[in-house]
N, CA, C and O atoms as a Tripos MOL2 file, in Angstrom:
@<TRIPOS>MOLECULE
protein
  232   231    58     0     0
PROTEIN
NO_CHARGES

@<TRIPOS>ATOM
      1 N         123.8880   83.8990  110.0390 N.3       1 MET1
      2 CA        122.5290   84.3990  110.0330 C.3       1 MET1
      3 C         121.9580   84.1960  108.6290 C.2       1 MET1
      4 O         122.5830   84.5760  107.6390 O.2       1 MET1
      5 N         120.7980   83.6110  108.5510 N.am      2 THR2
      6 CA        120.1890   83.3370  107.2510 C.3       2 THR2
      7 C         119.4910   84.5840  106.7050 C.2       2 THR2
      8 O         119.2970   85.5690  107.4170 O.2       2 THR2
      9 N         119.1290   84.5170  105.4550 N.am      3 ALA3
     10 CA        118.4400   85.6430  104.8260 C.3       3 ALA3
     11 C         117.0810   85.8850  105.4780 C.2       3 ALA3
     12 O         116.6210   87.0230  105.5680 O.2       3 ALA3
     13 N         116.4450   84.8110  105.9310 N.am      4 THR4
     14 CA        115.1500   84.9530  106.5960 C.3       4 THR4
     15 C         115.2970   85.7150  107.9080 C.2       4 THR4
     16 O         114.5020   86.6060  108.2080 O.2       4 THR4
     17 N         116.3070   85.3640  108.6790 N.am      5 GLN5
     18 CA        116.5490   86.0550  109.9460 C.3       5 GLN5
     19 C         116.8930   87.5210  109.7140 C.2       5 GLN5
     20 O         116.4160   88.3990  110.4340 O.2       5 GLN5
     21 N         117.7110   87.7780  108.7200 N.am      6 THR6
     22 CA        118.0720   89.1520  108.3930 C.3       6 THR6
     23 C         116.8450   89.9410  107.9640 C.2       6 THR6
     24 O         116.6880   91.1000  108.3480 O.2       6 THR6
     25 N         115.9810   89.3300  107.1780 N.am      7 GLY7
     26 CA        114.7630   90.0050  106.7350 C.3       7 GLY7
     27 C         113.8260   90.3250  107.8800 C.2       7 GLY7
     28 O         113.2300   91.4010  107.9200 O.2       7 GLY7
     29 N         113.6930   89.3840  108.8200 N.am      8 ILE8
     30 CA        112.8270   89.6220  109.9740 C.3       8 ILE8
     31 C         113.3670   90.7670  110.8250 C.2       8 ILE8
     32 O         112.6110   91.6480  111.2370 O.2       8 ILE8
     33 N         114.6600   90.7560  111.0860 N.am      9 ILE9
     34 CA        115.2670   91.8230  111.8890 C.3       9 ILE9
     35 C         115.1310   93.1700  111.1850 C.2       9 ILE9
     36 O         114.8140   94.1770  111.8200 O.2       9 ILE9
     37 N         115.3680   93.1890  109.8840 N.am     10 SER10
     38 CA        115.2250   94.4390  109.1270 C.3      10 SER10
     39 C         113.7940   94.9550  109.1870 C.2      10 SER10
     40 O         113.5690   96.1530  109.3560 O.2      10 SER10
     41 N         112.8350   94.0590  109.0500 N.am     11 GLY11
     42 CA        111.4320   94.4590  109.1190 C.3      11 GLY11
     43 C         111.0640   95.0220  110.4750 C.2      11 GLY11
     44 O         110.3340   96.0090  110.5620 O.2      11 GLY11
     45 N         111.5650   94.4000  111.5380 N.am     12 LEU12
     46 CA        111.2900   94.9070  112.8820 C.3      12 LEU12
     47 C         111.9000   96.2880  113.1060 C.2      12 LEU12
     48 O         111.2670   97.1650  113.6930 O.2      12 LEU12
     49 N         113.1160   96.4730  112.6430 N.am     13 ILE13
     50 CA        113.7750   97.7810  112.7990 C.3      13 ILE13
     51 C         113.0390   98.8430  111.9980 C.2      13 ILE13
     52 O         112.8340   99.9530  112.4900 O.2      13 ILE13
     53 N         112.6370   98.5190  110.7640 N.am     14 LEU14
     54 CA        111.8860   99.4820  109.9580 C.3      14 LEU14
     55 C         110.5330   99.7810  110.5860 C.2      14 LEU14
     56 O         110.0550  100.9140  110.5230 O.2      14 LEU14
     57 N         109.9120   98.7750  111.1910 N.am     15 GLY15
     58 CA        108.6450   98.9950  111.8780 C.3      15 GLY15
     59 C         108.7990   99.9340  113.0550 C.2      15 GLY15
     60 O         107.9570  100.8060  113.2700 O.2      15 GLY15
     61 N         109.8700   99.7650  113.8210 N.am     16 LEU16
     62 CA        110.1310  100.6770  114.9340 C.3      16 LEU16
     63 C         110.3860  102.0980  114.4390 C.2      16 LEU16
     64 O         109.9290  103.0670  115.0450 O.2      16 LEU16
     65 N         111.1150  102.2130  113.3380 N.am     17 ALA17
     66 CA        111.3910  103.5410  112.7840 C.3      17 ALA17
     67 C         110.1040  104.1860  112.2800 C.2      17 ALA17
     68 O         109.9420  105.4020  112.3830 O.2      17 ALA17
     69 N         109.1990  103.3940  111.7430 N.am     18 ALA18
     70 CA        107.9340  103.9300  111.2290 C.3      18 ALA18
     71 C         107.0760  104.4970  112.3530 C.2      18 ALA18
     72 O         106.2940  105.4220  112.1320 O.2      18 ALA18
     73 N         107.2160  103.9500  113.5570 N.am     19 THR19
     74 CA        106.4320  104.4790  114.6810 C.3      19 THR19
     75 C         106.9450  105.8440  115.1200 C.2      19 THR19
     76 O         106.2250  106.5900  115.7820 O.2      19 THR19
     77 N         108.1720  106.1750  114.7600 N.am     20 GLN20
     78 CA        108.7630  107.4590  115.1340 C.3      20 GLN20
     79 C         108.4440  108.5620  114.1220 C.2      20 GLN20
     80 O         108.6450  109.7430  114.4050 O.2      20 GLN20
     81 N         107.9610  108.1880  112.9780 N.am     21 GLY21
     82 CA        107.6280  109.1560  111.9420 C.3      21 GLY21
     83 C         108.1330  108.7000  110.5870 C.2      21 GLY21
     84 O         108.9890  107.8210  110.4810 O.2      21 GLY21
     85 N         107.5860  109.3120  109.5650 N.am     22 PHE22
     86 CA        107.9210  108.9120  108.1980 C.3      22 PHE22
     87 C         109.3690  109.2430  107.8500 C.2      22 PHE22
     88 O         110.0190  108.4850  107.1310 O.2      22 PHE22
     89 N         109.8820  110.3660  108.3510 N.am     23 THR23
     90 CA        111.2640  110.7510  108.0630 C.3      23 THR23
     91 C         112.2430  109.7410  108.6560 C.2      23 THR23
     92 O         113.2150  109.3620  108.0020 O.2      23 THR23
     93 N         111.9930  109.3070  109.8840 N.am     24 ALA24
     94 CA        112.8600  108.3030  110.5100 C.3      24 ALA24
     95 C         112.7980  106.9950  109.7320 C.2      24 ALA24
     96 O         113.8090  106.3050  109.5950 O.2      24 ALA24
     97 N         111.6320  106.6540  109.2290 N.am     25 PHE25
     98 CA        111.4720  105.4470  108.4170 C.3      25 PHE25
     99 C         112.3200  105.5330  107.1540 C.2      25 PHE25
    100 O         113.0220  104.5830  106.8080 O.2      25 PHE25
    101 N         112.2560  106.6660  106.4680 N.am     26 LEU26
    102 CA        113.0310  106.8280  105.2330 C.3      26 LEU26
    103 C         114.5240  106.8050  105.4930 C.2      26 LEU26
    104 O         115.2770  106.1930  104.7350 O.2      26 LEU26
    105 N         114.9640  107.4650  106.5590 N.am     27 ILE27
    106 CA        116.3930  107.4740  106.8900 C.3      27 ILE27
    107 C         116.8720  106.0600  107.1960 C.2      27 ILE27
    108 O         117.9410  105.6510  106.7420 O.2      27 ILE27
    109 N         116.0820  105.3160  107.9640 N.am     28 THR28
    110 CA        116.4360  103.9390  108.2980 C.3      28 THR28
    111 C         116.4790  103.0760  107.0460 C.2      28 THR28
    112 O         117.3770  102.2470  106.8970 O.2      28 THR28
    113 N         115.5380  103.2570  106.1600 N.am     29 LEU29
    114 CA        115.4970  102.4830  104.9250 C.3      29 LEU29
    115 C         116.7120  102.7710  104.0480 C.2      29 LEU29
    116 O         117.3260  101.8450  103.5190 O.2      29 LEU29
    117 N         117.0620  104.0410  103.8910 N.am     30 VAL30
    118 CA        118.2130  104.4200  103.0650 C.3      30 VAL30
    119 C         119.5110  103.8760  103.6670 C.2      30 VAL30
    120 O         120.3490  103.3350  102.9460 O.2      30 VAL30
    121 N         119.6780  104.0160  104.9760 N.am     31 LEU31
    122 CA        120.8810  103.5030  105.6150 C.3      31 LEU31
    123 C         120.9520  101.9790  105.5270 C.2      31 LEU31
    124 O         122.0380  101.4100  105.4150 O.2      31 LEU31
    125 N         119.8060  101.3300  105.5760 N.am     32 GLY32
    126 CA        119.7760   99.8830  105.4150 C.3      32 GLY32
    127 C         120.2210   99.4510  104.0290 C.2      32 GLY32
    128 O         120.9540   98.4730  103.8850 O.2      32 GLY32
    129 N         119.7860  100.1670  103.0220 N.am     33 VAL33
    130 CA        120.1830   99.8480  101.6470 C.3      33 VAL33
    131 C         121.6810  100.0890  101.4650 C.2      33 VAL33
    132 O         122.3630   99.2950  100.8180 O.2      33 VAL33
    133 N         122.1910  101.1740  102.0290 N.am     34 ILE34
    134 CA        123.6270  101.4510  101.9570 C.3      34 ILE34
    135 C         124.4100  100.3300  102.6520 C.2      34 ILE34
    136 O         125.4250   99.8630  102.1350 O.2      34 ILE34
    137 N         123.9370   99.9090  103.8080 N.am     35 GLY35
    138 CA        124.5880   98.8110  104.5200 C.3      35 GLY35
    139 C         124.5620   97.5130  103.7300 C.2      35 GLY35
    140 O         125.5350   96.7590  103.7360 O.2      35 GLY35
    141 N         123.4560   97.2520  103.0540 N.am     36 LEU36
    142 CA        123.3520   96.0580  102.2230 C.3      36 LEU36
    143 C         124.3760   96.0820  101.0970 C.2      36 LEU36
    144 O         125.0450   95.0810  100.8390 O.2      36 LEU36
    145 N         124.4990   97.2180  100.4310 N.am     37 VAL37
    146 CA        125.4460   97.3340   99.3180 C.3      37 VAL37
    147 C         126.8810   97.1760   99.8160 C.2      37 VAL37
    148 O         127.6770   96.4700   99.1980 O.2      37 VAL37
    149 N         127.2120   97.8260  100.9220 N.am     38 VAL38
    150 CA        128.5660   97.7130  101.4740 C.3      38 VAL38
    151 C         128.8490   96.2660  101.8860 C.2      38 VAL38
    152 O         129.9390   95.7540  101.6300 O.2      38 VAL38
    153 N         127.8910   95.6140  102.5120 N.am     39 GLY39
    154 CA        128.0690   94.2250  102.9020 C.3      39 GLY39
    155 C         128.2780   93.3080  101.7190 C.2      39 GLY39
    156 O         129.1130   92.4050  101.7690 O.2      39 GLY39
    157 N         127.5220   93.5330  100.6490 N.am     40 ARG40
    158 CA        127.6740   92.7180   99.4330 C.3      40 ARG40
    159 C         129.0500   92.9160   98.8110 C.2      40 ARG40
    160 O         129.6720   91.9610   98.3460 O.2      40 ARG40
    161 N         129.5310   94.1830   98.8040 N.am     41 VAL41
    162 CA        130.8440   94.4680   98.2340 C.3      41 VAL41
    163 C         131.9270   93.7800   99.0650 C.2      41 VAL41
    164 O         132.8420   93.1700   98.5120 O.2      41 VAL41
    165 N         131.8250   93.8770  100.3880 N.am     42 LEU42
    166 CA        132.8310   93.2670  101.2540 C.3      42 LEU42
    167 C         132.8100   91.7420  101.1740 C.2      42 LEU42
    168 O         133.8500   91.1040  101.3330 O.2      42 LEU42
    169 N         131.6500   91.1550  100.9340 N.am     43 ASP43
    170 CA        131.5380   89.7080  100.7740 C.3      43 ASP43
    171 C         132.0060   89.2410   99.3980 C.2      43 ASP43
    172 O         132.2030   88.0460   99.1760 O.2      43 ASP43
    173 N         132.1790   90.1730   98.4930 N.am     44 GLY44
    174 CA        132.6030   89.8160   97.1430 C.3      44 GLY44
    175 C         131.4600   89.3840   96.2500 C.2      44 GLY44
    176 O         131.6990   88.8260   95.1790 O.2      44 GLY44
    177 N         130.2220   89.6250   96.6600 N.am     45 LYS45
    178 CA        129.0620   89.2200   95.8740 C.3      45 LYS45
    179 C         128.5790   90.3260   94.9350 C.2      45 LYS45
    180 O         127.6780   90.1090   94.1240 O.2      45 LYS45
    181 N         129.1800   91.5030   95.0480 N.am     46 LEU46
    182 CA        128.7800   92.6280   94.2070 C.3      46 LEU46
    183 C         130.0280   93.3420   93.7400 C.2      46 LEU46
    184 O         130.8810   93.7240   94.5420 O.2      46 LEU46
    185 N         130.1280   93.5170   92.4320 N.am     47 ASP47
    186 CA        131.2650   94.2220   91.8550 C.3      47 ASP47
    187 C         130.8930   95.6870   91.6730 C.2      47 ASP47
    188 O         129.9240   96.0110   90.9860 O.2      47 ASP47
    189 N         131.6720   96.5690   92.2950 N.am     48 VAL48
    190 CA        131.3640   98.0010   92.2420 C.3      48 VAL48
    191 C         131.4550   98.5210   90.8030 C.2      48 VAL48
    192 O         130.7210   99.4330   90.4210 O.2      48 VAL48
    193 N         132.3450   97.9460   90.0210 N.am     49 GLY49
    194 CA        132.4870   98.3480   88.6230 C.3      49 GLY49
    195 C         131.2150   98.1250   87.8250 C.2      49 GLY49
    196 O         130.9130   98.8900   86.9090 O.2      49 GLY49
    197 N         130.4640   97.0790   88.1670 N.am     50 GLU50
    198 CA        129.2030   96.8100   87.4730 C.3      50 GLU50
    199 C         128.1400   97.8520   87.8120 C.2      50 GLU50
    200 O         127.2750   98.1520   86.9900 O.2      50 GLU50
    201 N         128.2090   98.4030   89.0300 N.am     51 LEU51
    202 CA        127.2230   99.4090   89.4300 C.3      51 LEU51
    203 C         127.3920  100.7070   88.6510 C.2      51 LEU51
    204 O         126.4100  101.3520   88.2850 O.2      51 LEU51
    205 N         128.6270  101.0830   88.4040 N.am     52 PHE52
    206 CA        128.9050  102.3850   87.7820 C.3      52 PHE52
    207 C         129.3370  102.2790   86.3390 C.2      52 PHE52
    208 O         129.9030  103.2300   85.8000 O.2      52 PHE52
    209 N         129.0960  101.1790   85.7100 N.am     53 GLY53
    210 CA        129.4610  100.9940   84.3130 C.3      53 GLY53
    211 C         130.7420  100.1800   84.2080 C.2      53 GLY53
    212 O         131.1970   99.5820   85.1840 O.2      53 GLY53
    213 N         131.2990  100.1670   83.0450 N.am     54 LYS54
    214 CA        132.4860   99.3590   82.8080 C.3      54 LYS54
    215 C         133.7240   99.8960   83.5120 C.2      54 LYS54
    216 O         134.6390   99.1340   83.8220 O.2      54 LYS54
    217 N         133.7600  101.1920   83.7670 N.am     55 GLY55
    218 CA        134.9010  101.7760   84.4800 C.3      55 GLY55
    219 C         136.1170  101.9050   83.5950 C.2      55 GLY55
    220 O         136.0360  102.4140   82.4770 O.2      55 GLY55
    221 N         137.2500  101.4390   84.1010 N.am     56 ARG56
    222 CA        138.5220  101.6240   83.4230 C.3      56 ARG56
    223 C         138.7950  100.5870   82.3300 C.2      56 ARG56
    224 O         139.7950  100.6860   81.6200 O.2      56 ARG56
    225 N         137.9150   99.6010   82.1930 N.am     57 ASP57
    226 CA        138.1620   98.5190   81.2350 C.3      57 ASP57
    227 C         138.1400   98.9960   79.7900 C.2      57 ASP57
    228 O         138.7430   98.3580   78.9270 O.2      57 ASP57
    229 N         137.4660  100.0910   79.5080 N.am     58 GLN58
    230 CA        137.3600  100.5310   78.1090 C.3      58 GLN58
    231 C         138.4510  101.4990   77.7610 C.2      58 GLN58
    232 O         138.5170  101.9720   76.6260 O.2      58 GLN58
@<TRIPOS>BOND
     1     1     2 1
     2     2     3 1
     3     3     4 2
     4     3     5 am
     5     5     6 1
     6     6     7 1
     7     7     8 2
     8     7     9 am
     9     9    10 1
    10    10    11 1
    11    11    12 2
    12    11    13 am
    13    13    14 1
    14    14    15 1
    15    15    16 2
    16    15    17 am
    17    17    18 1
    18    18    19 1
    19    19    20 2
    20    19    21 am
    21    21    22 1
    22    22    23 1
    23    23    24 2
    24    23    25 am
    25    25    26 1
    26    26    27 1
    27    27    28 2
    28    27    29 am
    29    29    30 1
    30    30    31 1
    31    31    32 2
    32    31    33 am
    33    33    34 1
    34    34    35 1
    35    35    36 2
    36    35    37 am
    37    37    38 1
    38    38    39 1
    39    39    40 2
    40    39    41 am
    41    41    42 1
    42    42    43 1
    43    43    44 2
    44    43    45 am
    45    45    46 1
    46    46    47 1
    47    47    48 2
    48    47    49 am
    49    49    50 1
    50    50    51 1
    51    51    52 2
    52    51    53 am
    53    53    54 1
    54    54    55 1
    55    55    56 2
    56    55    57 am
    57    57    58 1
    58    58    59 1
    59    59    60 2
    60    59    61 am
    61    61    62 1
    62    62    63 1
    63    63    64 2
    64    63    65 am
    65    65    66 1
    66    66    67 1
    67    67    68 2
    68    67    69 am
    69    69    70 1
    70    70    71 1
    71    71    72 2
    72    71    73 am
    73    73    74 1
    74    74    75 1
    75    75    76 2
    76    75    77 am
    77    77    78 1
    78    78    79 1
    79    79    80 2
    80    79    81 am
    81    81    82 1
    82    82    83 1
    83    83    84 2
    84    83    85 am
    85    85    86 1
    86    86    87 1
    87    87    88 2
    88    87    89 am
    89    89    90 1
    90    90    91 1
    91    91    92 2
    92    91    93 am
    93    93    94 1
    94    94    95 1
    95    95    96 2
    96    95    97 am
    97    97    98 1
    98    98    99 1
    99    99   100 2
   100    99   101 am
   101   101   102 1
   102   102   103 1
   103   103   104 2
   104   103   105 am
   105   105   106 1
   106   106   107 1
   107   107   108 2
   108   107   109 am
   109   109   110 1
   110   110   111 1
   111   111   112 2
   112   111   113 am
   113   113   114 1
   114   114   115 1
   115   115   116 2
   116   115   117 am
   117   117   118 1
   118   118   119 1
   119   119   120 2
   120   119   121 am
   121   121   122 1
   122   122   123 1
   123   123   124 2
   124   123   125 am
   125   125   126 1
   126   126   127 1
   127   127   128 2
   128   127   129 am
   129   129   130 1
   130   130   131 1
   131   131   132 2
   132   131   133 am
   133   133   134 1
   134   134   135 1
   135   135   136 2
   136   135   137 am
   137   137   138 1
   138   138   139 1
   139   139   140 2
   140   139   141 am
   141   141   142 1
   142   142   143 1
   143   143   144 2
   144   143   145 am
   145   145   146 1
   146   146   147 1
   147   147   148 2
   148   147   149 am
   149   149   150 1
   150   150   151 1
   151   151   152 2
   152   151   153 am
   153   153   154 1
   154   154   155 1
   155   155   156 2
   156   155   157 am
   157   157   158 1
   158   158   159 1
   159   159   160 2
   160   159   161 am
   161   161   162 1
   162   162   163 1
   163   163   164 2
   164   163   165 am
   165   165   166 1
   166   166   167 1
   167   167   168 2
   168   167   169 am
   169   169   170 1
   170   170   171 1
   171   171   172 2
   172   171   173 am
   173   173   174 1
   174   174   175 1
   175   175   176 2
   176   175   177 am
   177   177   178 1
   178   178   179 1
   179   179   180 2
   180   179   181 am
   181   181   182 1
   182   182   183 1
   183   183   184 2
   184   183   185 am
   185   185   186 1
   186   186   187 1
   187   187   188 2
   188   187   189 am
   189   189   190 1
   190   190   191 1
   191   191   192 2
   192   191   193 am
   193   193   194 1
   194   194   195 1
   195   195   196 2
   196   195   197 am
   197   197   198 1
   198   198   199 1
   199   199   200 2
   200   199   201 am
   201   201   202 1
   202   202   203 1
   203   203   204 2
   204   203   205 am
   205   205   206 1
   206   206   207 1
   207   207   208 2
   208   207   209 am
   209   209   210 1
   210   210   211 1
   211   211   212 2
   212   211   213 am
   213   213   214 1
   214   214   215 1
   215   215   216 2
   216   215   217 am
   217   217   218 1
   218   218   219 1
   219   219   220 2
   220   219   221 am
   221   221   222 1
   222   222   223 1
   223   223   224 2
   224   223   225 am
   225   225   226 1
   226   226   227 1
   227   227   228 2
   228   227   229 am
   229   229   230 1
   230   230   231 1
   231   231   232 2
@<TRIPOS>SUBSTRUCTURE
     1 MET1         2 RESIDUE 1 A MET
     2 THR2         6 RESIDUE 1 A THR
     3 ALA3        10 RESIDUE 1 A ALA
     4 THR4        14 RESIDUE 1 A THR
     5 GLN5        18 RESIDUE 1 A GLN
     6 THR6        22 RESIDUE 1 A THR
     7 GLY7        26 RESIDUE 1 A GLY
     8 ILE8        30 RESIDUE 1 A ILE
     9 ILE9        34 RESIDUE 1 A ILE
    10 SER10       38 RESIDUE 1 A SER
    11 GLY11       42 RESIDUE 1 A GLY
    12 LEU12       46 RESIDUE 1 A LEU
    13 ILE13       50 RESIDUE 1 A ILE
    14 LEU14       54 RESIDUE 1 A LEU
    15 GLY15       58 RESIDUE 1 A GLY
    16 LEU16       62 RESIDUE 1 A LEU
    17 ALA17       66 RESIDUE 1 A ALA
    18 ALA18       70 RESIDUE 1 A ALA
    19 THR19       74 RESIDUE 1 A THR
    20 GLN20       78 RESIDUE 1 A GLN
    21 GLY21       82 RESIDUE 1 A GLY
    22 PHE22       86 RESIDUE 1 A PHE
    23 THR23       90 RESIDUE 1 A THR
    24 ALA24       94 RESIDUE 1 A ALA
    25 PHE25       98 RESIDUE 1 A PHE
    26 LEU26      102 RESIDUE 1 A LEU
    27 ILE27      106 RESIDUE 1 A ILE
    28 THR28      110 RESIDUE 1 A THR
    29 LEU29      114 RESIDUE 1 A LEU
    30 VAL30      118 RESIDUE 1 A VAL
    31 LEU31      122 RESIDUE 1 A LEU
    32 GLY32      126 RESIDUE 1 A GLY
    33 VAL33      130 RESIDUE 1 A VAL
    34 ILE34      134 RESIDUE 1 A ILE
    35 GLY35      138 RESIDUE 1 A GLY
    36 LEU36      142 RESIDUE 1 A LEU
    37 VAL37      146 RESIDUE 1 A VAL
    38 VAL38      150 RESIDUE 1 A VAL
    39 GLY39      154 RESIDUE 1 A GLY
    40 ARG40      158 RESIDUE 1 A ARG
    41 VAL41      162 RESIDUE 1 A VAL
    42 LEU42      166 RESIDUE 1 A LEU
    43 ASP43      170 RESIDUE 1 A ASP
    44 GLY44      174 RESIDUE 1 A GLY
    45 LYS45      178 RESIDUE 1 A LYS
    46 LEU46      182 RESIDUE 1 A LEU
    47 ASP47      186 RESIDUE 1 A ASP
    48 VAL48      190 RESIDUE 1 A VAL
    49 GLY49      194 RESIDUE 1 A GLY
    50 GLU50      198 RESIDUE 1 A GLU
    51 LEU51      202 RESIDUE 1 A LEU
    52 PHE52      206 RESIDUE 1 A PHE
    53 GLY53      210 RESIDUE 1 A GLY
    54 LYS54      214 RESIDUE 1 A LYS
    55 GLY55      218 RESIDUE 1 A GLY
    56 ARG56      222 RESIDUE 1 A ARG
    57 ASP57      226 RESIDUE 1 A ASP
    58 GLN58      230 RESIDUE 1 A GLN
C-alpha cells in the first residue's frame, strides 16, 4: 500500500469519525498517530531511543 493510499484511507476514516462528533474525531486521530508510531518502530524506520533522548548511551 502506497503512502497516497494510506493517506486517503486515513482521511476517509477521520471524516467518518468527524460526523460522529468532535470527541470521536480526536480519539480517532490520537489512535491513528499511535498506530503510525508503532508501525514505524516495527518497520525499523523510527528509533525509539531518538524519541526519548539518548537513553542508555550516556
